[in-house]
C-alpha positions in Angstrom: 0.2 0.1 -0.3 3.0 2.2 0.9 4.1 1.6 -2.4 1.3 2.4 -4.4 0.7 5.9 -2.6 4.1 6.2 -3.1 3.8 5.7 -6.9 0.4 7.7 -7.1 2.1 10.5 -5.5 4.6 10.7 -8.2 2.5 10.3 -10.5 0.2 13.4 -9.3 3.5 15.5 -8.7 4.2 15.4 -13.2 -0.3 16.1 -13.1 0.2 19.4 -11.1 3.7 20.3 -12.8 2.0 20.1 -16.4 -1.2 22.0 -15.0 0.8 25.7 -15.0 -1.7 29.1 -15.9 -1.2 30.0 -19.7 -1.1 33.9 -20.1 -4.2 35.5 -21.2 -4.1 36.8 -24.7 -6.7 38.3 -26.7 -7.0 38.7 -30.5 -8.3 42.2 -29.2 -5.3 42.9 -27.2 -6.2 46.7 -27.7 -9.3 46.5 -25.9 -7.9 45.3 -23.3 -5.0 48.0 -22.4 -4.0 47.2 -18.5 -3.3 43.3 -19.2 -1.7 44.2 -22.3 0.6 47.0 -20.8 0.9 48.5 -17.5 2.0 51.7 -19.6 -2.0 52.3 -21.0 -3.2 52.9 -17.5 -5.0 56.4 -18.0 -3.5 56.9 -21.3 -6.6 58.1 -22.6 -8.8 61.7 -22.8 -11.4 61.5 -20.2 -12.1 61.4 -16.8 -12.5 57.9 -16.4 -12.8 54.7 -18.4 -14.7 51.2 -17.5 -14.2 48.6 -19.8 -14.2 44.3 -20.5 -13.7 41.6 -22.7 -15.0 37.9 -22.7 -13.2 35.4 -24.4 -14.5 32.0 -25.0 -12.2 28.9 -27.3 -12.2 25.9 -28.2 -16.3 24.9 -28.0 -16.3 22.1 -30.7 -13.0 20.7 -28.3 -14.7 20.6 -24.6 -17.8 21.3 -23.5 -19.3 25.0 -24.3 -17.4 26.3 -20.7 -14.0 24.7 -21.1 -12.5 27.6 -22.0 -13.2 31.2 -21.2 -11.6 34.3 -20.0 -13.4 37.3 -19.0 -11.6 40.7 -17.9 -12.6 43.5 -16.9 -10.9 47.4 -15.0 -11.4 50.6 -14.9 -8.2 53.6 -14.8 -8.5 57.2 -14.8 -5.4 60.4 -15.4 -5.9 61.4 -11.3 -3.3 64.3 -11.1 -1.0 66.3 -12.7 2.8 65.5 -12.5 5.9 67.4 -11.6 5.1 69.6 -15.0 2.1 71.1 -16.4 2.7 68.3 -19.4 2.8 65.2 -17.5 -0.1 63.6 -15.6 -0.2 60.1 -13.6 -2.3 57.3 -14.8 -4.0 54.7 -12.0 -6.2 51.5 -12.7 -7.6 48.2 -11.2 -7.9 45.5 -13.6 -9.4 41.5 -12.8 -9.8 38.5 -14.8 -10.9 35.4 -14.4 -9.7 32.3 -17.0 -11.2 28.9 -17.1 -9.7 26.3 -18.9 -9.3 22.8 -19.2 -11.0 19.5 -18.2 -10.0 19.9 -14.8 -11.4 23.2 -14.3 -8.5 24.7 -14.0 -9.0 28.5 -13.0 -6.5 31.5 -12.6 -8.2 34.6 -11.1 -6.2 37.9 -10.7 -6.7 41.5 -9.4 -3.9 44.1 -10.8 -3.5 47.6 -9.6 -1.4 49.7 -12.0 0.1 53.0 -11.7 1.8 55.1 -14.7 3.4 58.4 -15.4 2.9 60.3 -18.3 5.4 62.4 -19.5 4.9 64.9 -22.2 7.9 65.7 -24.7 8.4 68.7 -27.1 6.8 72.0 -26.8 3.5 71.4 -28.6 3.0 68.6 -25.8 2.3 66.1 -28.9 4.6 63.0 -27.8 4.1 61.6 -24.5 6.6 59.0 -22.9 5.5 56.8 -20.4 6.2 54.0 -17.8 3.9 51.9 -15.7 4.5 49.0 -13.1 1.6 46.3 -12.2 0.8 44.5 -9.3 -1.4 42.1 -7.1 -2.5 38.7 -6.6 -2.8 35.6 -8.1 -5.1 32.6 -7.1 -5.1 29.7 -9.4 -7.2 26.0 -8.4 -8.6 23.1 -10.0 -11.3 20.8 -9.8 -9.9 17.8 -7.7 -13.4 15.7 -8.5 -12.1 16.1 -12.3 -9.0 14.6 -12.0 -8.9 11.2 -13.5 -6.0 9.0 -12.5 -5.3 5.4 -13.3 -6.3 3.4 -10.5 -9.4 5.6 -10.6 -11.0 3.1 -13.6 -13.7 1.0 -12.9 -13.7 -1.6 -15.5 -17.5 -3.4 -14.1 -18.9 0.2 -15.2 -16.5 1.3 -17.6 -16.2 5.1 -16.1 -13.8 7.0 -13.8 -14.4 6.9 -10.1 -14.3 10.5 -8.3 -10.6 11.4 -6.6 -10.2 11.4 -2.9 -8.8 13.4 -0.5 -5.7 10.6 0.1 -5.5 10.6 -3.6 -4.1 13.8 -3.4 -1.9 12.8 0.0 -2.4 15.3 2.1 -0.2 18.0 3.3 1.6 17.6 0.1 -0.8 17.9 -2.9 -3.5 20.6 -3.1 -5.9 22.0 -5.5 -4.6 26.0 -5.0 -2.2 28.4 -5.0 -1.5 32.2 -4.7 1.1 34.2 -5.3 1.8 37.9 -5.9 3.0 39.2 -9.5 4.4 42.2 -10.8 4.8 43.8 -14.3 6.8 46.7 -16.0 6.1 48.7 -19.3 7.2 51.7 -21.6 4.8 53.5 -24.0 5.5 56.1 -26.2 2.5 57.5 -28.5 2.9 60.5 -30.8 0.8 62.4 -33.4 1.5 64.7 -35.8 -0.2 68.0 -37.4 -2.2 66.0 -39.5 -3.5 64.0 -37.1 -2.0 60.5 -37.7 -0.9 58.7 -34.2 1.6 56.3 -33.7 2.1 54.2 -30.7 4.9 52.0 -29.6 4.7 49.6 -26.4 6.5 46.8 -24.6 6.0 45.5 -21.4 7.5 43.1 -18.9 5.6 40.2 -16.6 6.1 37.8 -13.7 9.5 40.0 -13.0 10.1 38.0 -9.8 8.7 34.5 -11.5 6.5 33.4 -8.6 6.4 30.1 -7.6 2.8 28.6 -8.9 2.9 25.2 -8.2 -0.1 23.6 -5.9 2.6 21.3 -3.9 3.1 22.8 -0.4 6.8 21.9 -1.0 7.4 23.4 -4.0 8.0 20.7 -6.0 10.5 18.9 -3.5 13.9 19.0 -1.7 17.0 18.2 -2.5 19.7 19.3 -5.4 17.6 16.2 -7.7 14.3 18.6 -8.0 16.4 22.0 -8.6 14.7 21.2 -12.0 11.0 20.7 -10.7 11.7 24.1 -8.6 12.7 25.6 -11.5 9.6 24.4 -13.7 7.4 25.6 -10.6 8.1 29.5 -11.3 5.8 31.8 -13.4 8.3 31.9 -16.7 9.1 35.6 -17.6 6.9 36.9 -20.1 7.9 39.9 -22.4 5.6 41.4 -25.0 5.5 43.9 -27.9 3.1 46.3 -29.7 2.3 48.7 -32.2 0.0 50.9 -34.1 -0.6 53.5 -36.6 -3.7 55.4 -37.4 -4.3 57.7 -39.9 -6.8 59.0 -41.8 -7.5 57.9 -45.6 -9.8 60.7 -46.1 -12.1 62.8 -44.1 -14.3 59.8 -43.5 -12.1 56.6 -44.0 -9.2 55.8 -41.9 -6.7 53.2 -41.8 -5.1 51.3 -38.7 -2.7 48.6 -38.4 -1.3 47.0 -35.6 1.5 44.5 -34.7 1.4 42.0 -31.8 4.8 40.3 -30.4 4.8 37.8 -26.8 7.3 35.4 -26.1 7.8 33.1 -23.1 10.0 30.2 -22.2 10.9 29.9 -25.9 7.8 30.2 -27.3 6.7 32.8 -29.4 3.1 34.5 -30.6 3.2 37.4 -33.7 -0.1 38.7 -34.5 -0.7 41.1 -37.4 -4.3 43.3 -38.0 -5.1 45.6 -40.4 -8.1 47.6 -39.4 -9.9 50.0 -41.4 -12.9 52.6 -40.3 -15.4 54.7 -41.8 -16.9 57.8 -39.9 -20.7 57.1 -40.7 -22.1 60.0 -39.0 -19.4 62.9 -38.2 -22.6 65.0 -36.1 -23.4 61.6 -33.9 -20.0 60.7 -33.7 -20.6 57.1 -35.1 -17.5 55.1 -36.6 -17.4 51.3 -38.0 -14.2 49.9 -38.0 -13.5 46.7 -39.4 -10.5 44.5 -40.2 -8.7 41.0 -40.7 -6.1 40.0 -38.5 -3.7 36.6 -38.5 -1.7 35.0 -35.6 0.9 32.7 -37.0 1.3 29.2 -37.2 -3.0 29.6 -35.2 -5.8 31.7 -36.3 -7.2 34.2 -38.7 -9.3 36.5 -37.7 -12.3 38.7 -38.5 -12.4 41.8 -36.9 -15.5 44.3 -36.6 -16.4 47.3 -33.8 -18.5 50.7 -33.4 -17.4 53.9 -32.3 -20.3 55.9 -30.4 -19.5 58.9 -28.8 -17.6 57.7 -26.2 -18.4 54.2 -26.3 -16.4 51.8 -28.3 -17.6 48.1 -28.8 -15.6 45.3 -30.8 -16.2 42.0 -31.9 -13.8 39.3 -33.2 -13.6 35.5 -34.4 -10.6 32.9 -34.9 -11.1 30.3 -37.4 -8.2 27.9 -36.9 -5.6 27.5 -39.2 -3.5 25.2 -36.6 -3.4 20.9 -37.0 -6.1 21.4 -34.6 -8.5 22.3 -37.1 -9.6 18.7 -37.3 -10.7 19.0 -33.8 -12.0 21.9 -33.8 -13.8 22.2 -37.5 -11.8 25.4 -38.1 -13.3 27.1 -35.3 -11.2 29.3 -32.6 -12.2 31.8 -30.2 -15.1 34.1 -30.1 -14.8 37.6 -28.2 -16.9 40.5 -27.3 -15.4 43.8 -25.4 -16.7 47.2 -24.4 -15.4 50.2 -22.8 -16.9 54.1 -22.0 -14.8 56.9 -21.5 -16.7 59.4 -18.8 -16.1 63.1 -19.3 -17.5 65.0 -16.5 -16.0 68.5 -18.1 -17.3 70.4 -20.6 -16.1 69.3 -24.4 -13.9 71.9 -25.3 -15.1 73.4 -28.5 -11.0 73.2 -30.3 -10.3 69.9 -30.0 -7.0 69.4 -27.8 -3.2 68.8 -30.3 -2.3 67.6 -27.1 -2.1 64.0 -26.1 -2.8 63.8 -22.1 -6.1 64.3 -20.7 -8.4 66.9 -19.4 -8.9 67.5 -15.7 
């Protein structure tokens, strides 16, 4: 019996080692600014911005709730900086990511702050440093683990996982850690109104331990590699956007996104177009196509109505999983609203900093 429990513990350790949280990623990455780059905190013209985004993925592979990532955020430019052209932004982002047959959940509450430094006499360029930190918790459904010794040949089904299977004191179904990120952002606007945005951010800078094992994966020199694998890997991303008016009603906005962690890379390119449908009501339509390399093609659409923006995306799977998914990937819906508690100026400002 002792040998069986020892073997079961080794097997369970291997399973828990594979339950590593994937970093959330959205096709509509620009609609989730605080998870994209802390430098985007408070980087808008207004008083308060509130928004959210939902992603559902791989319905054909698992049940309809198998892969879900909702996220909500609020941020604001709160005070002037050391100079009149500078300002400070603060924000809060929360997300819940659910994945896999064991319902691995990752919940996070992240607080961010950014200092926006106005450049040039006209103030039409801004350099931003952003920082972010918060608590992350992970858990999985213990009853949905299916181990070899749970198979009941008489019923043709798996039995439930017991607490003994988890090896009390060594295995847990939840873990909590503190996570930190930092980001840089540069935005500039020329005399014709064209806007360029370049950003980069680093996440999991302290590489926190995310193991479900209370011992952190074991002790002794032989377990050093296991302990390293239990650390949340350092992640770097970069993003770019350039938007300009083609005519008085048509605009174009190509975007790019790059992310790398532990040798894995993600590259996404998007081409957005915009049409000003009603200038008086400030109604603008957005539409476009994108491609995430070796993964999925993206169909993109959006709508602006004054200070409200809504966007939709649908991924068409092009990877080796397309047989299982029938070329279906993920669906996303996102929205944000910018609240302005001051009177809109008659002449639109050229400076990129917000109104206080």
